[in-house]
N, C-alpha and C positions, 0 to 999 in steps of 0.2 A: 504493500500500500504506500509506503514511504516513497518508493521509486516513482509511482504514478503521481503522487502529490508534487514531488520536486521537479517533475518534467512536464507539468501542465496537462496531464491526462486525468481529468477530474471525474469523468464518467466511470473510468476503470477503477479509480480510487474509491468511489462510492460503492461500486459493485463488490469490490474486495471487502470493504467494511461490512456491508450487508451479509456477505458470506461468513465473515468471522462471527458476527452476532447470531447467525443461524446455527452455529456450533458452539454455543456458550458452555456446553458441558465439557468441552475439551480445554477450556481456559483453566490452567493449573493452579493459579494463586492470585491473591489480591494484587500483588506486585505486577504480575503479567497483565491483569485487567487494567491497572493504572496506565501501563504502557500503551495499551489499545485505546484507552480513553484519551490519552495524550494525542494520538494520531487522529482521533475523531475530532478533538478540539482544533487541531491544526487544519483539518478539512473545513470545519465551519468558519475558521478565521479566513481562509482563502476564499471561501464562497460568500463571505461577508454576511453570515447569518448570526448576528450577535446574540439573539435570544437563545438559540440552540447551543451556541458556544458557551454562553454563561451557564446554561442549565447543566451541561456536561461538566464544566469546571467546578461549579458549586457542589454538585453531587459527588464529584471525585474528592473534593476537599473534605466533605463530610465523612466519606469513607476513610480517609486518612486519619481524621479525628478519632474514629472508632478503632482503627487497627494500630495506630501509632507509626505506620510505615509512611514516611514523608519524603521518599526519594524523589518523587516527581512534583513536589509542592511548588517549588520555584518555577519550574517549567510551566505548570498550569497557570500560575499567576501572571507570568509574562505573556503567555498566549492570550489570556483574557484581556489584559491591558491593550495588547496590539489589536485584537479584534474590535474591542469597544471604541478605541480611538479611530480606527479605520471606518467605523460605521456611525461616528458622530455621537456615541454614548460616552461623553467625556467624564461625567461624574463617576460612573462605574469604573472607567479606566483609571481614574485617579485613586480610587479605593484599592484596586489591584496593585498599582505601582507603589503606593505607600507601604503595602504589606511586603512587597519584594525588597524595597530599599533597606529594610531593617537588617536583612541577612545576605545582601547581594555579594559581599566579599567572600562568603563561604560557599557560594554556588559554583557549579561546574563551569568551565570556560565557555562552553556553547551557550549556556543559559545567561551568563554575564554578557556575552557578546550580543545575544538576542535582546537582552534588556536595553542595551544602548542603541540598538536598531529602533526599538519602540520609543526610546527617549528622543531619538532623532525625529521620528514622525511627530511626536508631541511638540517638539520645539518648532518644527516647520508649520504646524497648525497654529501655533501662537505667534508666528512670524519672528521668532527669536533665532536669527541666523547664526549668532555667535555660539549659542548653546548647541544648535543643530550641527554646526561644523565640528565642535568639540566631541559631541557624541558619535558622529559618524566616523571620525578618525579612530576613536577608541574601538568601536564595533568592528571596523575593517581590520585593524591591527590584530585583534583577537581572532577574527575569522581566518586570516592568513596563517596564524599560528596553529589553528585547528586543522587546516589543510583539507577542508571539505568543499570542493568546488560548487556543488549544488546550493550550499548555504552561503558561500561567499557572494553569489549572485545578489542576494538580498542586500548585503552590505554595500556592494559596488553600486547597485541601483540607487540606494539611499544617498550615497556619496555623490553620485552624478546629479541628483536632484538638488542637493544643497549647493553644488557648484553652479547650477542653472540659476538659482535664486540669488547667488552671490555675483552673478554675471561674469563668472570665470569660464569663458567659452572653451579654452584649450583643455582645462582640467575636466570639464563636463564631457567634452567630446572623447577624451581619452577613457574616461570611466564608462561611457556608453559603449565604446568600441570593445572594452573588456567584457562588458555584459554580453554583447552580441557574440563575441568569440567563445566565451564559456558556455553560453546557452545553445550555440549551434552544434557543439561537439556531441552532447547526448540527445540533441533534438528537443529543445525545450521551447515550444512556440509561445508559451505564456510569457516568459521573460523577453523573448525576441519582440513580442508585441508591446510589452511595457517599455522596452528600450526605444522603440520607434515613437511611442507616445511622448516619452520624455524628450526625444530629439525634436519632435514636431513643436512641442511647447517652447523649447529653447529657441528655435528659429522664429516662432511667432513673436516672442519677446524681443527679438532682434529685427523684426519687420522684414524677415526674409520669407516672403510668402511662397516662393517657388519650392525651396527646400522643405518648408513646413508642410506644404501640400503633399509632397512626395512621401514623407514619413507618415503623415496622417493616413494616406491611402494604404500604405503597407500595414500600418497598425490595425485599422478597422477592418481591412480585408481578412487579415489573420484572425482577428477577434470573431468576425462573423463565421469563418470556416470552422472554428473550434467552439463557438458559442461562449466566448469569454465575456461575461458581463461584469466581472469583479476583478479588482486589482488591489494589491497592497500598496501602501503609500498613496491612499486615495485622498488627494487634496482637492476639495470641492472647486475652488476658483480655477485651478488648472484644468480639471475635467470639464467644467462648464465652458471654458474658453475653447477647448478642443472640440467639444460637441457643437458649439455654435459655428465654429469654422468649418467643421465637417459638413454641416447642413448648408452653409453658405456655398460651399464648393460642390455640393451634391455628392458627397462621398458616402457610399454604403448607407443611404438614407434610411431604409427600413430598419436596419440593425441599429443605427445610431439613435433612432427614435425609441427603439426598445431599450437601449442602454440608458437613455435619459429618463424614461419612465421607471426603470428598475431602481435607479438611484434617487428618483424624485428631484431631479436637478431643477433649481429655481434661481437663476442668476439674479444678482442684486440689481442689475440693469437689464430688465426683460428684453429679449431679442424680438421686439415688435415687428421688425422688418422681415422676419422669417415666417412665411406662411406654412412651412413644413415643420415648425417646432411642435412637438406633441403636447400642446397645452392641455392640462387636465380638464379645463372648462372652456368651451368655445360657444359663443352666442351669436346667432345670425339674426339681424334685425332689418336689413335693407331689402324690401320687397317680400319678406317672409319673416317668420319667427320660428327659430329652431334652437334647441339647446342640446349640446353634445357633451356628455360627461365621460371622461376616459374612453373616448372613441365611440361611445354608444349614444344614439339619439334618444332623448326622452320621448315617450309615446304621447299620443294625442290626449289620453286621459290625464297624464301628468301635467301636460301643458295647460290643461283646462282646470288645474287644481286650485282655483280660487286665489285667495290673498297672497300666498307665498310667491307664486309666479307673477302676479300683478306687482308685488313689491319689487321683484327683480327687474321687471320692465321699467318701473318708475325710477329705480335706482340708476339705470342706464340713461334714461331720458333726462335725468337731472344732473348728469355729468359723470356719474359712476365713482367719483372720488370726493371724499370729504363732504358727503351730502348730509345736511343737518337732519338729525332725527326729528326735530320739531316740525320740519317741513313735511316729512314723510307721515308722521302721525296725524297731522292736520288734514292730509289728503285722504287717509284711509279711515280715520276715526274722529271726524270733526265734532261729533256730538258728545264725545266722552271727555272726562276731566283728565288732567295731566297724568296722574298715577295710573288710571285705567288705560290711557293711551300707551304708556310705556310698557305696561304689562302685556297688552295686546301685541305690541311690536316684538317683545321678547319671545312670545309664543310663535308668532309668524316667522321670525328669524330661525327659530329652532326647527320649524317645519321645512323651511327653505333649505337649511343646511342638510337636513335628513334627506330631502328630495334629490339634491345634487350630489351628495355623498363625498364632498371634497372639503376636508376639515379647514384648510387655510384659504378657501376661496373668498371669504368675506372678512374684512377687517372692521372691528367695532371698537370705538372709543366711547368715552362718556357721552359725548354730544354728537358724534358723527358716525357715518357708515360708509364703507368703500368696498368696491370690488378690488381684490388683490391683483395688480397687474403682473405679478410673478406667476400667477396660476390661471389667469383669465385672459382670453382673447375675445374681443368684440369687433365685429366687422365694421361697425360705424366708426370706431376709434381708428381702425386701420385705414379706412377711406379718408378720414380727416388728415391723418398723418401723410399719406401719399399725395392727397390733393394739395395740401399746403406746400409740399415740395414742388409739385408740378406747376403751381401758380407762382412760384418764386422765379423771377426773371433770370436769376443767376444759376438756376438749377440745370445740370447737364445730364439728367437721368436717361434721356433717349426715348425713342418712340415706344419701345417695348414696355418701359416703365409707365408711360402714359396710358398704354393699353391696359396694364394691370390696374391702374387707378380707375379707369372706366369699368373694367370687368367686375370689380367688387361692388359697384353701385347697381344693384339689381332691381331697385325700385325705392319708393318712399319709405322712410323710417316707420316701422310698425304700421304699415299701411292697412292692416286688417283690424287695427285697434284705434280707429279715429275717435271713438267715444271717450278714450282715455285722454282727457284734456291736458294732463301734465306732459304729454309727449309732443304737443303742438309746437312749442318754441324750438325744440331741438330738430323736429322734422323740417320746419321752415329754414332753419340754419343750414342743414345739410342740402336741402334743395337749392338754396342760394349758392352754396359752394359748387354744386353740380352745374348750375347754370353758367357760372364763371368759367368752369372747365370747358363747357361746350362752346362758349364764345372764343376761348383761347385756342382750342383744338377742335375746330368744326369737323374735319375729316374723320378724326378718331371718334367723335361723337356719332357721326353717321354710321361708321363701322360698328360701333357699339350697339346702335339701334337695330341694325340689320342682323347682328349676331344674336340678339335677344329673340 
């Protein structure tokens, strides 16, 4: 099983683990069981399944408490810290690391080295490059002393990433070359893939789009072929940048969308320009009304579901961002007093969240309500953004971009809900923008009309 894990053959690793557990009667001792559990925890770390990894580790630690056999204790704690950090569970990771640090000097060399690999990841996540550099040097020095090439890959890759963030091009390139060389000998596509991702990110930071694209193509092609959705040293900002670039360049689009959804990536600056970003919530309001949650359209019964859906439409019509709650409650519950209005809004919001099933889609403060632009895409917002660019005299987007602007406008805003008076002002504003577009680009407007 270890061979499969270290060479990126995770399907075979899982099958081997299942086969071992199918013959538990042949496991001779608690010590042997601990070793098997350690491999299982390693598997869950690589697969970024933090809950399962923690469950295995905590149950193993409990077994050690009962038997007094603690040979694998440090190993489990380091694995748990690494998995939790990689999956964003920082509080649990800190708990594990604090327990390890008490006795790290007495640990075996491999465990001490792995501890510093995890500390490197922790420092990178905190943007502490001085600590990250110190930890990676320690981890790599120990790895070379151990003389285990498959493990040295982890340390070399961490060292390469630290060099990327320190903008030490030559050092990063040397480290990535070493990763590729070591990973190629046993045929380890997982680390080859990660090295290409790291190189792509390095070149993106240097504004070398050509080289970045080449490495990104190799990385995601390899990831698709092997269904690699998880990587160690998962740095959200790095992976978000790579995912955005891949979709911009139309590299392995279906797989990259799957990768984004798997990690629930939500860049701080939403890629509104990307129609192919897998937004958890997509809302179509121009010439139609449709709500798509995680790729599935809400059925007619759900869209006719009374106040929750009406609230969603009103929220968009009133701008979608920082909409005053007082404005919303006056629209929907004008005859109720303040406390009754807020209670009704709370219930309606709860029903809306349950209906769309996306926890972070709505942002609520004491006085305001917003659609979260990191998780929500609305066609009217996209139209306004593209139209404002097209109407800018200095814009050089080209004819295809203008066509895209026209294509998204499929009709008036919420045209089937004219009776909802709160949508009138926004509908008229969008119609005014569309008229300006048709005046500026008459031929494209004609083509758009014919196309419809």
